[in-house]
C-alpha positions as CSV (number, residue, x, y, z in Angstrom):
1,M,38.8,20.2,19.8
2,S,41.1,17.7,17.6
3,Y,38.5,15.0,19.1
4,W,35.9,16.6,17.4
5,S,37.6,17.1,13.9
6,F,36.3,13.1,12.9
7,G,34.2,14.2,10.1
8,F,32.6,10.7,9.9
9,L,31.4,10.9,13.5
10,M,29.9,14.6,12.8
11,T,27.9,13.3,9.3
12,L,26.6,10.2,11.7
13,L,25.6,12.7,14.3
14,W,23.7,14.9,12.2
15,L,22.1,12.3,10.1
16,S,20.9,10.7,13.3
17,G,19.3,14.2,14.4
18,I,17.6,14.4,11.1
19,L,16.3,10.9,11.4
20,L,15.1,12.0,15.3
21,L,13.6,15.6,14.0
22,C,11.3,13.2,11.5
23,G,10.1,11.2,14.1
24,L,8.9,14.3,16.0
25,I,7.3,15.5,12.9
26,R,5.6,12.6,12.4
27,R,4.1,13.1,16.2
28,L,3.5,16.5,15.8
29,F,1.7,16.3,12.4
30,P,-1.1,13.5,12.0
31,S,-1.7,14.3,8.5
32,Y,2.0,13.5,7.7
33,A,1.6,10.4,9.2
34,K,-1.2,9.2,6.8
35,L,0.9,9.8,4.2
36,G,2.9,6.1,5.4
37,M,6.1,7.4,4.5
38,P,9.0,5.8,6.4
39,D,10.3,8.5,8.3
40,C,14.0,7.7,7.3
41,M,13.0,8.8,3.6
42,L,11.8,11.7,4.6
43,A,15.0,12.3,7.0
44,G,17.0,11.3,3.5
45,V,15.4,14.0,1.3
46,L,16.1,16.7,4.3
47,G,19.5,15.6,4.7
48,L,20.1,16.3,0.6
49,V,18.5,19.4,0.8
50,L,20.4,20.2,4.1
51,G,23.8,19.3,3.4
52,P,26.5,20.8,1.2
53,Q,24.2,20.4,-2.5
54,V,21.6,22.7,-1.5
55,V,21.3,24.9,1.7
56,G,24.7,24.2,3.4
57,V,23.4,23.7,6.9
58,A,24.1,20.1,7.6
59,P,28.2,19.3,6.9
60,L,27.0,15.7,5.7
61,N,29.9,14.3,3.9
62,V,29.0,12.3,0.4
63,T,32.0,9.9,1.2
64,D,30.9,9.1,4.8
65,L,27.5,8.8,3.5
66,E,28.3,6.1,0.7
67,A,30.3,4.3,3.9
68,I,27.5,4.5,5.8
69,V,25.7,2.3,3.2
70,Y,28.1,0.3,2.1
71,H,28.9,-1.5,5.8
72,G,25.3,-0.7,7.0
73,L,24.0,-3.5,4.0
74,A,26.7,-5.9,5.2
75,L,25.9,-5.2,9.4
76,L,22.2,-5.7,8.4
77,F,22.9,-9.5,6.7
78,L,24.7,-9.9,9.7
79,F,22.0,-9.0,12.1
80,V,19.7,-10.9,10.3
81,G,21.7,-14.4,10.1
82,L,21.8,-14.6,13.6
83,Q,18.1,-14.8,13.9
84,T,16.2,-17.8,14.3
85,P,15.7,-19.1,10.8
86,P,12.0,-19.1,9.4
87,P,10.4,-22.5,10.0
88,A,10.7,-25.3,6.8
89,S,7.1,-25.2,6.5
90,A,5.3,-22.6,4.2
91,V,2.2,-22.1,2.0
92,G,2.1,-21.3,-1.3
93,G,2.4,-17.6,-0.7
94,A,6.1,-18.1,0.7
95,R,6.9,-19.8,-2.5
96,S,5.4,-17.0,-4.7
97,I,7.6,-14.6,-2.9
98,A,10.6,-16.8,-3.0
99,I,10.3,-17.0,-6.9
100,G,8.8,-13.6,-7.5
101,I,11.7,-11.4,-6.0
102,P,14.1,-12.9,-8.7
103,F,11.7,-13.5,-11.5
104,T,10.9,-9.7,-11.4
105,A,15.0,-9.1,-10.5
106,V,15.7,-10.9,-14.4
107,M,12.5,-8.9,-16.1
108,Q,14.3,-5.6,-14.3
109,G,17.3,-6.3,-15.6
110,I,16.2,-7.2,-19.4
111,I,14.6,-3.7,-19.8
112,G,17.8,-2.2,-18.3
113,L,20.1,-4.0,-21.1
114,V,17.9,-3.3,-23.6
115,G,17.7,0.2,-22.6
116,V,21.5,0.4,-22.8
117,L,21.6,-1.3,-26.2
118,V,18.9,1.2,-27.2
119,F,20.6,4.3,-26.2
120,V,24.1,3.2,-27.4
121,A,22.2,2.6,-31.0
122,V,21.2,5.8,-31.0
123,S,23.7,8.2,-29.3
124,G,26.6,5.5,-30.6
125,E,28.7,6.3,-27.6
126,K,30.0,2.9,-25.4
127,L,27.4,2.9,-22.2
128,H,28.7,0.5,-19.6
129,P,26.1,-2.4,-19.3
130,G,26.0,-1.7,-15.7
131,F,23.9,1.4,-15.6
132,G,21.2,-1.1,-17.2
133,F,22.2,-4.0,-14.2
134,M,21.6,-0.5,-12.1
135,L,17.9,-1.1,-12.4
136,P,17.3,-4.7,-11.0
137,L,20.3,-3.8,-8.6
138,G,18.9,-0.2,-7.4
139,F,14.8,-1.3,-7.6
140,N,14.8,-4.9,-6.3
141,Q,18.0,-5.2,-3.8
142,G,18.4,-1.9,-2.4
143,P,20.8,0.9,-1.9
144,G,23.5,-0.7,-0.5
145,Q,24.0,-3.4,-3.0
146,A,23.4,-0.6,-5.7
147,L,26.2,1.2,-4.6
148,S,28.4,-1.5,-4.0
149,M,28.0,-3.1,-7.3
150,G,28.7,0.2,-8.3
151,K,32.2,0.8,-6.4
152,A,32.8,-2.6,-7.8
153,W,32.1,-1.8,-11.2
154,Q,34.4,1.3,-11.2
155,A,37.5,-0.6,-11.9
156,T,35.8,-1.8,-15.1
157,G,34.9,2.0,-16.9
158,F,31.5,2.5,-14.9
159,A,33.3,5.8,-13.6
160,D,30.1,7.1,-12.1
161,G,28.7,4.0,-10.4
162,P,28.5,4.6,-6.8
163,Q,26.3,7.4,-7.6
164,V,24.4,6.1,-10.3
165,G,23.4,3.1,-8.1
166,L,22.1,5.4,-5.2
167,I,20.3,7.7,-7.9
168,F,18.4,4.2,-9.0
169,A,17.5,3.4,-5.5
170,A,16.6,7.0,-4.6
171,L,13.9,6.7,-8.0
172,G,12.9,3.1,-6.7
173,F,12.3,4.5,-3.3
174,A,9.8,6.9,-5.0
175,W,8.2,4.3,-7.0
176,S,7.5,2.5,-3.2
177,V,6.3,4.8,-1.6
178,F,4.6,7.5,-4.0
179,V,2.4,4.9,-5.9
180,G,2.7,2.1,-3.5
181,V,0.5,4.2,-0.9
182,P,-2.1,5.2,-3.4
183,L,-2.5,1.5,-4.7
184,V,-3.2,0.7,-1.4
185,A,-6.1,3.6,-1.4
186,Y,-7.2,2.2,-4.7
187,A,-7.2,-1.2,-3.4
188,R,-9.9,-0.2,-0.6
189,R,-11.8,1.0,-3.0
190,R,-12.3,-1.9,-5.2
191,G,-12.7,-4.3,-2.1
192,W,-9.1,-6.5,-3.2
193,I,-8.0,-6.3,0.6
194,T,-8.5,-9.5,2.8
195,T,-6.5,-8.5,6.3
196,H,-8.2,-7.3,9.2
197,H,-6.2,-7.5,11.8
198,G,-6.9,-5.8,15.3
199,P,-3.5,-4.2,17.4
200,A,-1.7,-6.6,18.9
201,S,-2.4,-7.9,22.9
202,A,-0.5,-6.7,25.8
203,E,1.1,-10.5,26.0
204,G,2.2,-10.3,22.8
205,A,3.6,-6.9,23.5
206,A,5.4,-8.2,26.8
207,A,7.0,-11.0,24.8
208,E,9.1,-8.3,22.6
209,T,10.6,-7.5,26.1
210,L,14.8,-6.9,25.3
211,P,16.9,-9.3,27.7
212,A,18.6,-7.8,31.3
213,A,21.8,-7.9,32.4
214,E,22.9,-10.4,34.8
215,D,25.2,-9.0,37.9
216,G,28.6,-7.7,36.6
217,A,28.0,-9.8,33.3
218,L,28.4,-7.7,29.7
219,D,24.9,-5.7,28.9
220,P,23.5,-8.3,26.1
221,M,23.7,-5.5,23.9
222,T,27.2,-5.7,24.4
223,V,27.4,-9.4,23.4
224,H,25.8,-8.4,20.4
225,L,27.7,-6.1,19.0
226,G,31.1,-7.5,20.0
227,L,30.1,-10.6,18.3
228,V,28.9,-8.8,15.1
229,A,32.0,-7.1,15.6
230,V,33.8,-10.2,15.1
231,M,32.0,-11.8,12.6
232,Y,32.7,-8.5,10.3
233,L,36.6,-8.8,11.0
234,I,36.2,-11.9,10.1
235,T,34.3,-11.3,6.7
236,F,37.6,-8.6,6.1
237,G,40.1,-11.2,6.4
238,I,38.1,-13.6,4.3
239,L,37.8,-11.0,1.3
240,K,41.5,-9.7,2.2
241,G,42.9,-13.2,1.9
242,V,40.8,-13.9,-1.7
243,T,41.0,-10.7,-3.4
244,G,44.9,-10.8,-2.3
245,A,45.1,-14.3,-4.1
246,L,43.4,-12.7,-7.6
247,A,46.3,-9.8,-7.7
248,A,46.1,-10.7,-11.6
249,K,42.5,-10.1,-11.7
250,P,42.2,-6.6,-10.3
251,Q,38.6,-6.6,-11.9
252,M,37.7,-9.5,-10.0
253,A,38.7,-8.8,-7.0
254,A,36.9,-5.4,-7.1
255,M,33.2,-7.3,-7.7
256,L,34.2,-9.7,-4.9
257,W,34.5,-6.2,-2.9
258,G,31.1,-5.5,-4.0
259,F,30.0,-8.9,-2.6
260,H,31.0,-8.3,0.6
261,F,27.3,-8.6,2.0
262,L,27.2,-12.0,0.5
263,I,30.4,-13.3,2.5
264,A,28.8,-11.4,5.8
265,A,25.8,-13.5,5.6
266,G,27.5,-16.8,4.9
267,V,30.0,-15.8,8.2
268,S,27.1,-15.2,10.5
269,M,24.7,-17.9,9.6
270,G,27.6,-20.1,10.3
271,T,28.4,-18.7,13.5
272,R,24.9,-18.8,15.1
273,R,25.0,-22.9,14.1
274,L,28.4,-22.8,15.9
275,I,27.1,-20.7,18.9
276,L,24.0,-23.3,19.0
277,G,26.4,-26.1,18.5
278,V,29.4,-25.6,20.6
279,L,28.2,-22.5,23.2
280,P,24.6,-23.0,24.1
281,S,25.6,-20.2,26.7
282,V,25.5,-17.6,24.6
283,K,21.8,-16.1,24.3
284,L,21.8,-14.8,20.8
285,H,18.0,-12.3,21.4
286,D,15.8,-12.2,18.5
287,G,13.6,-9.2,19.5
288,L,16.9,-7.0,19.4
289,L,18.8,-8.0,16.8
290,S,15.4,-7.3,15.1
291,R,16.0,-3.6,16.7
292,L,19.6,-3.5,15.5
293,C,18.2,-4.1,12.1
294,G,15.8,-1.5,12.1
295,V,18.5,1.2,13.2
296,T,20.9,0.1,10.6
297,V,17.8,0.2,7.8
298,D,17.0,3.7,9.0
299,L,20.0,5.0,9.1
300,T,21.4,3.3,5.8
301,T,18.3,4.3,3.6
302,A,18.7,8.0,4.8
303,A,22.5,8.0,4.1
304,A,21.5,6.5,0.8
305,L,19.4,9.0,0.1
306,A,21.4,11.8,1.3
307,A,24.0,11.1,-0.9
308,V,22.8,11.3,-4.1
309,Q,25.1,13.3,-6.2
310,L,22.7,16.3,-8.3
311,A,25.5,16.8,-10.7
312,V,25.7,13.3,-11.3
313,L,21.8,13.0,-11.7
314,Q,21.9,16.0,-14.2
315,A,24.3,14.2,-16.2
316,Y,22.4,11.0,-16.5
317,W,18.8,11.9,-15.6
318,G,17.2,11.4,-19.8
319,R,18.1,7.9,-19.8
320,V,17.7,7.5,-15.9
321,L,14.3,8.3,-16.1
322,V,13.4,6.7,-19.2
323,I,14.7,3.1,-17.9
324,T,13.0,3.8,-14.0
325,T,10.1,4.5,-15.5
326,I,9.8,1.6,-17.9
327,G,10.8,-0.7,-15.2
328,G,8.4,0.8,-12.5
329,L,5.4,0.6,-14.4
330,A,6.1,-2.8,-15.4
331,S,6.9,-3.6,-12.1
332,L,3.4,-2.3,-10.7
333,W,1.9,-3.9,-13.5
334,F,2.7,-7.4,-13.3
335,C,2.7,-7.4,-9.1
336,V,-1.0,-6.4,-9.6
337,W,-1.5,-9.2,-12.2
338,V,0.2,-12.1,-10.2
339,A,-1.8,-11.7,-7.3
340,R,-4.5,-13.7,-7.6
341,R,-2.7,-15.7,-10.0
342,A,0.3,-16.5,-7.5
343,F,-0.8,-16.0,-3.9
344,P,-3.8,-18.5,-2.5
345,E,-4.4,-16.3,0.4
346,E,-4.3,-12.3,0.8
347,P,-3.7,-11.9,-2.6
348,F,-3.3,-8.0,-2.8
349,E,-1.1,-8.0,0.8
350,H,1.2,-10.5,-0.8
351,A,1.3,-8.6,-4.1
352,L,1.7,-4.8,-2.2
353,V,5.0,-6.4,-0.3
354,L,6.9,-7.9,-3.6
355,F,6.3,-4.3,-5.4
356,G,7.6,-2.6,-2.3
357,T,10.5,-4.8,-2.0
358,I,11.0,-4.8,-5.6
359,T,10.8,-1.3,-5.6
360,G,12.8,-0.5,-2.7
361,T,14.0,-3.0,0.1
362,L,12.1,-5.7,1.8
363,T,11.6,-3.6,5.0
364,T,9.8,-1.0,2.1
365,G,7.6,-4.1,1.2
366,M,6.9,-4.7,5.1
367,A,6.5,-1.2,5.7
368,L,3.6,-0.8,2.9
369,L,2.1,-4.2,4.7
370,R,2.0,-2.1,8.3
371,I,-0.3,0.1,6.5
372,I,-3.3,-2.7,6.0
373,D,-1.6,-4.7,8.8
374,P,-0.1,-2.3,11.5
375,E,1.0,-5.3,13.7
376,L,2.1,-7.4,10.7
377,R,0.1,-10.4,11.8
378,G,-1.2,-11.7,9.1
379,S,0.5,-14.5,6.8
380,T,1.5,-12.2,4.4
381,A,4.4,-10.9,6.8
382,N,4.7,-14.7,8.0
383,N,5.3,-15.8,4.2
384,T,7.6,-13.0,2.9
385,V,10.4,-13.7,5.7
386,R,9.8,-17.3,4.6
387,G,10.2,-16.8,0.9
388,A,12.7,-14.3,1.3
389,T,15.6,-16.8,2.1
390,G,14.8,-18.8,-1.0
391,A,14.9,-15.6,-3.3
392,V,18.3,-15.0,-2.4
393,I,19.3,-18.4,-3.5
394,L,17.3,-17.9,-6.9
395,G,18.7,-14.8,-7.3
396,A,22.4,-15.6,-7.2
397,P,22.8,-16.7,-11.0
398,L,21.7,-13.3,-11.7
399,L,24.0,-11.7,-9.7
400,L,27.1,-14.2,-9.3
401,V,27.0,-15.4,-13.5
402,I,24.6,-13.2,-15.7
403,M,25.9,-9.9,-14.2
404,P,29.9,-10.0,-14.2
405,M,30.1,-11.3,-18.0
406,P,29.3,-8.1,-19.3
407,T,30.6,-5.7,-16.8
408,T,33.7,-7.4,-16.4
409,A,34.4,-7.7,-20.5
410,F,33.6,-4.3,-21.3
411,P,34.9,-2.2,-22.8
412,D,37.0,-4.5,-24.6
413,D,33.8,-7.2,-25.7
414,F,31.2,-4.8,-25.5
415,P,28.3,-4.9,-26.9
416,G,28.9,-9.1,-27.7
417,T,28.6,-9.9,-24.3
418,T,25.9,-8.0,-23.6
419,Y,24.1,-9.7,-26.0
420,L,25.2,-12.7,-24.3
421,A,24.2,-11.5,-21.0
422,L,21.0,-10.4,-22.3
423,A,20.0,-13.9,-23.8
424,L,20.8,-15.7,-20.6
425,L,18.5,-13.2,-18.8
426,A,15.6,-14.3,-21.3
427,V,16.7,-18.2,-20.6
428,Y,16.9,-17.4,-17.0
429,F,13.4,-15.7,-17.2
430,V,12.0,-18.5,-18.5
431,V,13.0,-21.2,-16.3
432,L,11.8,-19.3,-13.3
433,G,8.5,-19.2,-14.7
434,L,8.4,-22.6,-15.2
435,I,9.7,-23.0,-11.7
436,W,6.8,-21.1,-10.5
437,R,4.1,-22.6,-12.4
438,Y,5.0,-26.2,-12.0
439,L,6.8,-26.6,-8.6
440,G,4.7,-23.2,-7.0
441,P,1.1,-22.0,-7.1
442,L,1.0,-19.8,-10.2
443,R,-2.1,-20.1,-12.4
444,F,-2.9,-18.7,-15.5
445,L,-6.7,-17.8,-15.2
446,S,-8.9,-16.1,-17.7
447,P,-9.4,-13.8,-19.4
448,V,-4.7,-13.5,-19.4
449,M,-4.9,-10.0,-19.5
450,A,-7.7,-9.1,-16.7
451,L,-5.3,-7.4,-13.9
452,W,-7.8,-8.8,-10.9
453,P,-9.8,-11.8,-12.3
454,E,-12.8,-13.1,-10.6
455,G,-11.4,-16.5,-10.6
456,S,-9.1,-17.5,-7.8
457,I,-5.8,-20.4,-7.6
458,S,-8.6,-22.5,-5.2
459,A,-10.9,-22.1,-8.3
460,A,-8.9,-23.0,-10.6
461,K,-7.7,-26.1,-9.1
462,P,-10.4,-27.3,-6.5
463,A,-8.8,-30.6,-5.9
464,E,-5.2,-29.5,-5.0
465,A,-4.5,-29.4,-1.7
466,P,-1.9,-26.7,0.0
467,R,1.7,-28.1,-0.1
468,S,4.2,-27.7,2.4
469,E,7.9,-26.7,1.6
470,A,10.2,-28.4,2.8
């Protein structure tokens, strides 16, 4: 029996079983499938209800669930980094995705920090600025990054940082699904949807066949998982060495452990280049890596929702509800407003993916798109993958420069550095807007405040030929 005393194993087994149950529910109840709610989100809700906080049937340990979310984020970046990068050329939709994701993250950051300053002015207490940054982290970046950064900020005085991050991420998922799905129905009635794709062909399905193992050789899945394990060990070694050199700055060291996923991404992309140049006999299979990404997203999403501590939610629910409601409404309005102004092709489809991404994750945005384009055969899915890489680069100043300023200085320099961070957010918001306007396809169609103007980008600029991305 001692072999079954490992609590993490039981948490993982129960979570996997709940995921399977949700998959069966989808097949047994077609009416549920039509709602468009991802099974992993339902599994997270069931895990929360069946766990120790409510019914007490499933022995789900919150610490173990948080560990799944934390490591799952890094593993996802490792799997993605090994895949074949997108082509260099892309249409304007990819540029708008690349700029739109960090642009809305900065917008959410402004809303969050303003909310913190207002709460401080009303109550007189010192509220950690990380609370405001949880809006762009939980909504725009997802549960893994919100938990990771919340855990790093614990060393700076944000006592409930990881749980607050998960709460923001859970509410972001709620906005993505419970607002995104009705938005699709509304767009159908208004005639905004332009994508019409049938099911994939048999040839296309055959192309996704996973590789078979050679006689006596390791199974391809074993090779891929072993490679990822080695890369994660390298990631750990880098973090251990760098944070060891920062022993005199414990707050900065804690922040670096929160950025483990970025280091993992760099290690993964570097490993791919090394394999292609030195070990061409080692074959990397994009289809297999994509499946591993799917498994990681399912487990991470379910674990994030199941790990929400209701007691922490009760303590912060008022402030969380105010910030997430304003942030959610602003994100929804902006995505619809920018659709015909920034996306030359399939404007609503691109706006839908953008909304799902900036309130949940990139996977959530693609899940919403599958309601319209089940096989993801339109230009939107391709542009989203291409634009996601650029979004990481343009979002780096927010994560690496602006966010650390007020969080590492708390509480000694509060609220001075928070005001400075807010000013920098405003400046970067304008900079990204100018980049979008002059290097991307963003055009200010009239009337300016109309959500869905009659004109289009091509109509506004008839002589402008589509530009290719380098």
